[in-house]
Each structure stands twice: as structure tokens, then as C-alpha cells.
Phi, psi and omega in degrees: 000122181291140178242172179294332178295320179295318178295321177296316179299314179297318179299317180292329179290330184257351180277159180291141181293144181247358179248155179283136175286167175304143187303330181238160186297315180244139181292121180280161176289330183226115182291330177294321176295322178294321178298321178295319178295324178295316178299323181280353180081015181266352181224130182266136180258155176287136178291147179290155177284143177298145179291124182291158177297144181065025177291138180258090181259205183302141179282151165245151184227121178269098185297321184292328181280341184293133179255001177075030183285340177067016177296325181296325178295325183289332183259351183287114183285340185254005180054041178279347181252135180231132180277134177253101186296331182294330179249352184056040178233176184248140173255133183244123177263106184297326182295336179269342189291139176259002177058038181284333178085008181292325178293326178295318183289326187268341185295121181288341182252007180054046180286331183257147175212135176274129181258180177269007182285125181236349179271083185236010181288149178197175181268342180242110183289351177252020178296158184302325181278354178251006175229114179270131181062061183295000000 
């Protein structure tokens, strides 16, 4: 007897993939060596998947539009937003963000916007590109 789980499985098997494949066809023993081969043109990488519509990527923050109402702080589940009383603006730590979009939905001045940017990994979670309005 077919169940909804079977229909879901079949649907997932035939739909287009939404995640990026590993950059190279075969997993290398050393990724640094593979990066060197890619730079030299000796290894071909898999092209990235197009960013889907309504993707929730890195936030942008319009500092000038912000009125300091702090509604975004109240709804942020990961405490990625910190209020700066001296400027009455918000500081956003991207490394803490879960990209839920609640700050985007609640902001009365539309200061926040989720972009399609997904390549935000780094070794320093307090780097300039990972802290908005430092």
C-alpha cells in the first residue's frame, strides 16, 4: 500500500538538486593539494548550483534607516544582534546568525534584507565582513 513517504521519496529522486556538490569529482587525500591542481588547471571543479528563489543568505543592514526600536533584538533566537546605545543602532554578528529572517519580518523600517550570498565561511568569526556595523 503506497504511503505519503513513498511519494515524497519518489519526488525527491526526480527533482533538481538544491545543494552544491563537492567541488571535485573524487575526494582528494589533501584538499590543499587539490586547490593547487585547480589553480594550475589540472583538476576540474563542479560548478555551483544556482541560488534558489527566496534563499535566506547573509543579511544586509541599512544603518541609516534604523530607528533603534530594538524589535529585531527581541525576536532574534541566536542573539546575533547587539544594541549599541551610544549610536542607537544594531551590531550584527553573522557567525551567530541562523538566517531565520525574523529580524527582516519584524523591522518597521525594512533595515534588514536577506541576500543570496552563501559563501561566508572564514577562520575569524569577528572579521570585518562577518560583523555588520562594528
